[in-house]
N, CA and C atoms as an extended XYZ file, in Angstrom:
393
Properties=species:S:1:pos:R:3:atomname:S:1:resname:S:1:resid:I:1 pbc="F F F"
N         0.803       -1.185        0.000 N   MET     1
C         0.000        0.000        0.000 CA  MET     1
C         0.854        1.259        0.000 C   MET     1
N         1.961        1.207        0.691 N   GLY     2
C         2.834        2.357        0.732 CA  GLY     2
C         3.348        2.712       -0.641 C   GLY     2
N         3.519        1.692       -1.468 N   ASN     3
C         3.991        1.900       -2.829 CA  ASN     3
C         2.978        2.720       -3.645 C   ASN     3
N         1.735        2.468       -3.443 N   TRP     4
C         0.661        3.180       -4.150 CA  TRP     4
C         0.679        4.651       -3.777 C   TRP     4
N         0.860        4.962       -2.508 N   ILE     5
C         0.888        6.344       -2.046 CA  ILE     5
C         2.092        7.063       -2.639 C   ILE     5
N         3.240        6.426       -2.667 N   GLU     6
C         4.442        7.035       -3.228 CA  GLU     6
C         4.274        7.302       -4.719 C   GLU     6
N         3.676        6.362       -5.412 N   GLU     7
C         3.471        6.547       -6.855 CA  GLU     7
C         2.511        7.717       -7.127 C   GLU     7
N         1.455        7.809       -6.333 N   THR     8
C         0.498        8.905       -6.496 CA  THR     8
C         1.181       10.234       -6.201 C   THR     8
N         1.956       10.281       -5.121 N   PHE     9
C         2.672       11.497       -4.781 CA  PHE     9
C         3.618       11.886       -5.889 C   PHE     9
N         4.356       10.878       -6.442 N   GLU    10
C         5.316       11.152       -7.509 CA  GLU    10
C         4.601       11.702       -8.746 C   GLU    10
N         3.465       11.121       -9.074 N   VAL    11
C         2.694       11.605      -10.233 CA  VAL    11
C         2.234       13.044       -9.985 C   VAL    11
N         1.703       13.297       -8.801 N   LEU    12
C         1.246       14.645       -8.479 CA  LEU    12
C         2.407       15.643       -8.482 C   LEU    12
N         3.570       15.219       -7.927 N   TRP    13
C         4.744       16.091       -7.894 CA  TRP    13
C         5.225       16.400       -9.301 C   TRP    13
N         5.294       15.384      -10.123 N   ASN    14
C         5.714       15.586      -11.516 CA  ASN    14
C         4.748       16.534      -12.241 C   ASN    14
N         3.466       16.331      -12.028 N   TRP    15
C         2.470       17.199      -12.673 CA  TRP    15
C         2.642       18.636      -12.191 C   TRP    15
N         2.820       18.811      -10.869 N   PHE    16
C         2.973       20.137      -10.289 CA  PHE    16
C         4.207       20.834      -10.831 C   PHE    16
N         5.359       20.141      -10.837 N   THR    17
C         6.591       20.770      -11.320 CA  THR    17
C         6.504       21.068      -12.811 C   THR    17
N         5.914       20.145      -13.567 N   LYS    18
C         5.751       20.373      -15.010 CA  LYS    18
C         4.864       21.602      -15.252 C   LYS    18
N         3.768       21.728      -14.494 N   THR    19
C         2.859       22.865      -14.621 CA  THR    19
C         3.570       24.156      -14.256 C   THR    19
N         4.368       24.128      -13.208 N   MET    20
C         5.106       25.322      -12.798 CA  MET    20
C         6.086       25.754      -13.882 C   MET    20
N         6.804       24.784      -14.479 N   VAL    21
C         7.746       25.118      -15.550 CA  VAL    21
C         6.992       25.708      -16.734 C   VAL    21
N         5.866       25.090      -17.063 N   GLN    22
C         5.062       25.620      -18.170 CA  GLN    22
C         4.533       27.011      -17.828 C   GLN    22
N         4.158       27.217      -16.572 N   SER    23
C         3.658       28.525      -16.151 CA  SER    23
C         4.741       29.572      -16.284 C   SER    23
N         5.969       29.203      -15.870 N   ILE    24
C         7.070       30.156      -15.990 CA  ILE    24
C         7.324       30.466      -17.455 C   ILE    24
N         7.314       29.420      -18.285 N   ALA    25
C         7.499       29.630      -19.723 CA  ALA    25
C         6.351       30.469      -20.274 C   ALA    25
N         5.142       30.201      -19.791 N   SER    26
C         3.974       30.957      -20.236 CA  SER    26
C         4.101       32.417      -19.844 C   SER    26
N         4.654       32.669      -18.659 N   VAL    27
C         4.832       34.046      -18.220 CA  VAL    27
C         5.802       34.765      -19.149 C   VAL    27
N         6.906       34.086      -19.541 N   ASP    28
C         7.850       34.706      -20.471 CA  ASP    28
C         7.183       35.006      -21.812 C   ASP    28
N         6.430       34.035      -22.295 N   VAL    29
C         5.718       34.240      -23.561 CA  VAL    29
C         4.688       35.358      -23.400 C   VAL    29
N         3.997       35.320      -22.257 N   LEU    30
C         2.986       36.341      -21.999 CA  LEU    30
C         3.616       37.731      -21.961 C   LEU    30
N         4.762       37.845      -21.301 N   LEU    31
C         5.453       39.131      -21.259 CA  LEU    31
C         5.913       39.562      -22.648 C   LEU    31
N         6.273       38.589      -23.474 N   ALA    32
C         6.734       38.911      -24.822 CA  ALA    32
C         5.587       39.410      -25.697 C   ALA    32
N         4.417       38.809      -25.526 N   ILE    33
C         3.288       39.202      -26.387 CA  ILE    33
C         2.325       40.158      -25.675 C   ILE    33
N         2.687       40.598      -24.476 N   PHE    34
C         1.819       41.489      -23.705 CA  PHE    34
C         1.437       42.758      -24.473 C   PHE    34
N         2.380       43.430      -25.139 N   PRO    35
C         1.980       44.616      -25.921 CA  PRO    35
C         0.956       44.289      -27.001 C   PRO    35
N         1.102       43.130      -27.632 N   LEU    36
C         0.131       42.717      -28.648 CA  LEU    36
C        -1.232       42.479      -28.006 C   LEU    36
N        -1.218       41.829      -26.837 N   ILE    37
C        -2.476       41.579      -26.126 CA  ILE    37
C        -3.136       42.910      -25.756 C   ILE    37
N        -2.343       43.862      -25.269 N   LEU    38
C        -2.891       45.180      -24.927 CA  LEU    38
C        -3.448       45.892      -26.156 C   LEU    38
N        -2.741       45.782      -27.283 N   PHE    39
C        -3.199       46.410      -28.523 CA  PHE    39
C        -4.535       45.819      -28.956 C   PHE    39
N        -4.616       44.492      -28.963 N   VAL    40
C        -5.860       43.817      -29.366 CA  VAL    40
C        -6.977       44.176      -28.391 C   VAL    40
N        -6.645       44.162      -27.081 N   ALA    41
C        -7.663       44.497      -26.084 CA  ALA    41
C        -8.148       45.936      -26.270 C   ALA    41
N        -7.225       46.856      -26.561 N   SER    42
C        -7.638       48.248      -26.761 CA  SER    42
C        -8.511       48.390      -28.001 C   SER    42
N        -8.191       47.633      -29.054 N   ARG    43
C        -9.028       47.665      -30.271 CA  ARG    43
C       -10.418       47.108      -29.986 C   ARG    43
N       -10.464       46.018      -29.231 N   ILE    44
C       -11.760       45.416      -28.889 CA  ILE    44
C       -12.579       46.398      -28.055 C   ILE    44
N       -11.937       47.001      -27.037 N   LEU    45
C       -12.643       47.975      -26.200 CA  LEU    45
C       -13.072       49.198      -27.011 C   LEU    45
N       -12.235       49.618      -27.940 N   SER    46
C       -12.580       50.746      -28.803 CA  SER    46
C       -13.798       50.414      -29.662 C   SER    46
N       -13.817       49.194      -30.209 N   ALA    47
C       -14.960       48.772      -31.028 CA  ALA    47
C       -16.230       48.696      -30.183 C   ALA    47
N       -16.092       48.154      -28.968 N   ILE    48
C       -17.251       48.073      -28.074 CA  ILE    48
C       -17.743       49.479      -27.741 C   ILE    48
N       -16.811       50.367      -27.428 N   ASN    49
C       -17.162       51.750      -27.109 CA  ASN    49
C       -17.835       52.427      -28.301 C   ASN    49
N       -17.303       52.182      -29.486 N   SER    50
C       -17.874       52.768      -30.699 CA  SER    50
C       -19.307       52.281      -30.909 C   SER    50
N       -19.517       50.977      -30.730 N   GLN    51
C       -20.865       50.422      -30.881 CA  GLN    51
C       -21.810       51.001      -29.831 C   GLN    51
N       -21.304       51.122      -28.608 N   TYR    52
C       -22.118       51.682      -27.533 CA  TYR    52
C       -22.498       53.125      -27.852 C   TYR    52
N       -21.511       53.918      -28.302 N   LEU    53
C       -21.788       55.310      -28.648 CA  LEU    53
C       -22.767       55.406      -29.811 C   LEU    53
N       -22.605       54.517      -30.785 N   LYS    54
C       -23.510       54.516      -31.935 CA  LYS    54
C       -24.937       54.211      -31.477 C   LYS    54
N       -25.071       53.212      -30.598 N   ARG    55
C       -26.394       52.851      -30.092 CA  ARG    55
C       -26.969       54.001      -29.269 C   ARG    55
N       -26.104       54.636      -28.478 N   LEU    56
C       -26.534       55.772      -27.671 CA  LEU    56
C       -26.998       56.923      -28.563 C   LEU    56
N       -26.255       57.199      -29.638 N   GLU    57
C       -26.642       58.255      -30.577 CA  GLU    57
C       -27.968       57.923      -31.246 C   GLU    57
N       -28.149       56.645      -31.618 N   GLU    58
C       -29.404       56.240      -32.248 CA  GLU    58
C       -30.570       56.442      -31.286 C   GLU    58
N       -30.362       56.094      -30.015 N   GLU    59
C       -31.418       56.287      -29.026 CA  GLU    59
C       -31.704       57.769      -28.835 C   GLU    59
N       -30.653       58.592      -28.792 N   GLU    60
C       -30.850       60.037      -28.659 CA  GLU    60
C       -31.583       60.592      -29.874 C   GLU    60
N       -31.229       60.106      -31.058 N   ILE    61
C       -31.901       60.548      -32.283 CA  ILE    61
C       -33.380       60.176      -32.225 C   ILE    61
N       -33.679       58.956      -31.753 N   LYS    62
C       -35.077       58.540      -31.635 CA  LYS    62
C       -35.822       59.432      -30.648 C   LYS    62
N       -35.166       59.753      -29.532 N   ILE    63
C       -35.801       60.618      -28.534 CA  ILE    63
C       -36.061       61.998      -29.130 C   ILE    63
N       -35.071       62.542      -29.833 N   ILE    64
C       -35.222       63.864      -30.449 CA  ILE    64
C       -36.316       63.837      -31.514 C   ILE    64
N       -36.346       62.764      -32.328 N   GLN    65
C       -37.391       62.649      -33.347 CA  GLN    65
C       -38.768       62.593      -32.696 C   GLN    65
N       -38.874       61.867      -31.581 N   LYS    66
C       -40.154       61.773      -30.883 CA  LYS    66
C       -40.560       63.143      -30.349 C   LYS    66
N       -39.591       63.884      -29.800 N   GLN    67
C       -39.884       65.230      -29.310 CA  GLN    67
C       -40.328       66.138      -30.451 C   GLN    67
N       -39.659       66.026      -31.591 N   ILE    68
C       -40.028       66.836      -32.759 CA  ILE    68
C       -41.439       66.486      -33.213 C   ILE    68
N       -41.758       65.190      -33.250 N   GLU    69
C       -43.098       64.767      -33.650 CA  GLU    69
C       -44.147       65.317      -32.685 C   GLU    69
N       -43.845       65.272      -31.375 N   GLU    70
C       -44.783       65.805      -30.388 CA  GLU    70
C       -44.960       67.310      -30.570 C   GLU    70
N       -43.853       68.022      -30.817 N   GLN    71
C       -43.940       69.465      -31.034 CA  GLN    71
C       -44.712       69.772      -32.312 C   GLN    71
N       -44.469       68.991      -33.372 N   ASP    72
C       -45.225       69.179      -34.616 CA  ASP    72
C       -46.713       68.983      -34.369 C   ASP    72
N       -47.035       67.954      -33.591 N   LYS    73
C       -48.437       67.680      -33.279 CA  LYS    73
C       -49.041       68.852      -32.506 C   LYS    73
N       -48.296       69.366      -31.525 N   GLN    74
C       -48.780       70.516      -30.755 CA  GLN    74
C       -48.959       71.734      -31.656 C   GLN    74
N       -47.999       71.956      -32.555 N   ILE    75
C       -48.092       73.088      -33.481 CA  ILE    75
C       -49.314       72.936      -34.378 C   ILE    75
N       -49.539       71.724      -34.887 N   GLN    76
C       -50.706       71.489      -35.737 CA  GLN    76
C       -51.995       71.737      -34.960 C   GLN    76
N       -52.024       71.291      -33.692 N   GLU    77
C       -53.210       71.526      -32.873 CA  GLU    77
C       -53.428       73.024      -32.664 C   GLU    77
N       -52.340       73.754      -32.433 N   ILE    78
C       -52.445       75.204      -32.245 CA  ILE    78
C       -52.931       75.859      -33.530 C   ILE    78
N       -52.400       75.414      -34.672 N   ILE    79
C       -52.825       75.975      -35.965 CA  ILE    79
C       -54.310       75.720      -36.188 C   ILE    79
N       -54.745       74.484      -35.923 N   VAL    80
C       -56.163       74.152      -36.094 CA  VAL    80
C       -57.009       75.016      -35.158 C   VAL    80
N       -56.536       75.175      -33.924 N   GLU    81
C       -57.269       75.996      -32.957 CA  GLU    81
C       -57.350       77.447      -33.427 C   GLU    81
N       -56.242       77.965      -33.933 N   ARG    82
C       -56.226       79.360      -34.401 CA  ARG    82
C       -57.122       79.535      -35.626 C   ARG    82
N       -57.057       78.582      -36.555 N   VAL    83
C       -57.914       78.662      -37.742 CA  VAL    83
C       -59.379       78.631      -37.314 C   VAL    83
N       -59.682       77.759      -36.354 N   THR    84
C       -61.054       77.688      -35.847 CA  THR    84
C       -61.464       79.016      -35.218 C   THR    84
N       -60.557       79.596      -34.427 N   LEU    85
C       -60.858       80.890      -33.807 CA  LEU    85
C       -61.035       81.984      -34.853 C   LEU    85
N       -60.212       81.966      -35.893 N   ILE    86
C       -60.340       82.957      -36.971 CA  ILE    86
C       -61.691       82.807      -37.659 C   ILE    86
N       -62.091       81.551      -37.928 N   GLN    87
C       -63.387       81.319      -38.570 CA  GLN    87
C       -64.530       81.794      -37.669 C   GLN    87
N       -64.433       81.479      -36.375 N   LYS    88
C       -65.474       81.931      -35.448 CA  LYS    88
C       -65.499       83.453      -35.380 C   LYS    88
N       -64.318       84.060      -35.385 N   ASN    89
C       -64.235       85.522      -35.355 CA  ASN    89
C       -64.916       86.120      -36.586 C   ASN    89
N       -64.646       85.539      -37.761 N   LYS    90
C       -65.290       86.033      -38.989 CA  LYS    90
C       -66.801       85.875      -38.903 C   LYS    90
N       -67.245       84.722      -38.377 N   GLU    91
C       -68.686       84.501      -38.229 CA  GLU    91
C       -69.287       85.529      -37.269 C   GLU    91
N       -68.575       85.778      -36.165 N   LEU    92
C       -69.070       86.766      -35.203 CA  LEU    92
C       -69.087       88.164      -35.813 C   LEU    92
N       -68.078       88.507      -36.605 N   GLN    93
C       -68.053       89.819      -37.262 CA  GLN    93
C       -69.220       89.950      -38.240 C   GLN    93
N       -69.501       88.868      -38.996 N   ARG    94
C       -70.659       88.900      -39.905 CA  ARG    94
C       -71.950       89.058      -39.107 C   ARG    94
N       -72.030       88.333      -37.980 N   ASP    95
C       -73.221       88.422      -37.136 CA  ASP    95
C       -73.369       89.833      -36.571 C   ASP    95
N       -72.241       90.413      -36.121 N   ILE    96
C       -72.277       91.788      -35.596 CA  ILE    96
C       -72.709       92.760      -36.689 C   ILE    96
N       -72.161       92.583      -37.897 N   LYS    97
C       -72.520       93.462      -39.013 CA  LYS    97
C       -74.007       93.328      -39.330 C   LYS    97
N       -74.495       92.080      -39.350 N   ALA    98
C       -75.914       91.857      -39.642 CA  ALA    98
C       -76.780       92.482      -38.553 C   ALA    98
N       -76.353       92.352      -37.304 N   ARG    99
C       -77.131       92.945      -36.209 CA  ARG    99
C       -77.100       94.470      -36.278 C   ARG    99
N       -75.940       95.031      -36.630 N   LYS   100
C       -75.864       96.494      -36.779 CA  LYS   100
C       -76.804       96.959      -37.880 C   LYS   100
N       -76.811       96.224      -39.002 N   GLU   101
C       -77.709       96.586      -40.103 CA  GLU   101
C       -79.161       96.462      -39.665 C   GLU   101
N       -79.462       95.377      -38.925 N   GLU   102
C       -80.832       95.183      -38.430 CA  GLU   102
C       -81.201       96.290      -37.450 C   GLU   102
N       -80.249       96.633      -36.570 N   ASN   103
C       -80.503       97.727      -35.614 CA  ASN   103
C       -80.729       99.052      -36.345 C   ASN   103
N       -79.932       99.329      -37.378 N   ALA   104
C       -80.095      100.567      -38.153 CA  ALA   104
C       -81.456      100.577      -38.833 C   ALA   104
N       -81.845       99.423      -39.393 N   ARG   105
C       -83.150       99.333      -40.052 CA  ARG   105
C       -84.275       99.542      -39.045 C   ARG   105
N       -84.147       98.879      -37.877 N   LEU   106
C       -85.180       99.039      -36.845 CA  LEU   106
C       -85.206      100.467      -36.308 C   LEU   106
N       -84.017      101.075      -36.194 N   LYS   107
C       -83.942      102.460      -35.720 CA  LYS   107
C       -84.642      103.394      -36.706 C   LYS   107
N       -84.387      103.181      -38.008 N   SER   108
C       -85.052      104.004      -39.042 CA  SER   108
C       -86.559      103.798      -38.989 C   SER   108
N       -86.956      102.541      -38.838 N   LYS   109
C       -88.379      102.225      -38.776 CA  LYS   109
C       -89.006      102.871      -37.544 C   LYS   109
N       -88.274      102.806      -36.408 N   LEU   110
C       -88.777      103.410      -35.179 CA  LEU   110
C       -88.870      104.930      -35.327 C   LEU   110
N       -87.853      105.527      -35.937 N   GLN   111
C       -87.869      106.977      -36.144 CA  GLN   111
C       -89.041      107.374      -37.043 C   GLN   111
N       -89.256      106.589      -38.095 N   ALA   112
C       -90.384      106.881      -38.995 CA  ALA   112
C       -91.700      106.755      -38.243 C   ALA   112
N       -91.795      105.709      -37.403 N   HIS   113
C       -93.018      105.501      -36.629 CA  HIS   113
C       -93.228      106.645      -35.631 C   HIS   113
N       -92.131      107.060      -34.955 N   VAL   114
C       -92.225      108.162      -33.988 CA  VAL   114
C       -92.606      109.452      -34.713 C   VAL   114
N       -91.994      109.710      -35.867 N   LEU   115
C       -92.333      110.911      -36.635 CA  LEU   115
C       -93.801      110.885      -37.061 C   LEU   115
N       -94.237      109.711      -37.471 N   GLU   116
C       -95.642      109.584      -37.891 CA  GLU   116
C       -96.575      109.854      -36.716 C   GLU   116
N       -96.235      109.309      -35.530 N   LYS   117
C       -97.073      109.542      -34.350 CA  LYS   117
C       -97.052      111.015      -33.946 C   LYS   117
N       -95.842      111.596      -34.023 N   CYS   118
C       -95.731      113.019      -33.686 CA  CYS   118
C       -96.564      113.856      -34.666 C   CYS   118
N       -96.483      113.511      -35.941 N   ALA   119
C       -97.244      114.246      -36.955 CA  ALA   119
C       -98.729      114.106      -36.685 C   ALA   119
N       -99.212      112.930      -36.340 N   ARG   120
C      -100.632      112.736      -36.017 CA  ARG   120
C      -101.022      113.551      -34.794 C   ARG   120
N      -100.163      113.475      -33.779 N   GLU   121
C      -100.463      114.199      -32.539 CA  GLU   121
C      -100.531      115.702      -32.806 C   GLU   121
N       -99.568      116.174      -33.608 N   ILE   122
C       -99.553      117.606      -33.930 CA  ILE   122
C      -100.790      117.974      -34.754 C   ILE   122
N      -101.117      117.169      -35.731 N   SER   123
C      -102.272      117.482      -36.573 CA  SER   123
C      -103.564      117.384      -35.782 C   SER   123
N      -103.617      116.462      -34.820 N   ILE   124
C      -104.828      116.366      -33.989 CA  ILE   124
C      -104.938      117.618      -33.139 C   ILE   124
N      -103.830      118.037      -32.573 N   ARG   125
C      -103.855      119.219      -31.717 CA  ARG   125
C      -104.135      120.488      -32.528 C   ARG   125
N      -103.648      120.497      -33.748 N   LEU   126
C      -103.903      121.661      -34.595 CA  LEU   126
C      -105.273      121.575      -35.280 C   LEU   126
N      -105.847      120.413      -35.241 N   GLY   127
C      -107.149      120.218      -35.848 CA  GLY   127
C      -107.084      119.971      -37.324 C   GLY   127
N      -105.941      119.572      -37.812 N   VAL   128
C      -105.788      119.276      -39.223 CA  VAL   128
C      -105.892      117.768      -39.359 C   VAL   128
N      -106.616      117.269      -40.317 N   GLY   129
C      -106.772      115.829      -40.499 CA  GLY   129
C      -105.602      115.196      -41.213 C   GLY   129
N      -105.160      114.136      -40.652 N   VAL   130
C      -104.043      113.403      -41.262 CA  VAL   130
C      -104.503      111.990      -41.497 C   VAL   130
N      -104.286      111.497      -42.701 N   ASP   131
C      -104.694      110.124      -43.027 CA  ASP   131
C      -103.569      109.177      -42.857 C   ASP   131
């Protein structure tokens, strides 16, 4: 049984030392290609940043377009409201003009009626017959 434990330990020791040697070699290789790794990483991060900024700009453009559409809608509503008010104003001006004309006509008619009554009253008092 002791032989089995020694063999397992030897295998584990060999694996550990081999891994350490490879790690040291890997560190040398890593140090040698580190600038390349940094360059590639910076390019990847730059591309990610560019995509993020592009997406952010697209979202901002959508927000601005939505705001413009809302403002256009408000402007159209204001225009419709103003046109409606202008039409109502014109209708009211026509109504006022018609009422003024009607008032002038009624005033003339009233004046004629008052003059006629005054003329009758005067002729009655003077004793002159008026038909």
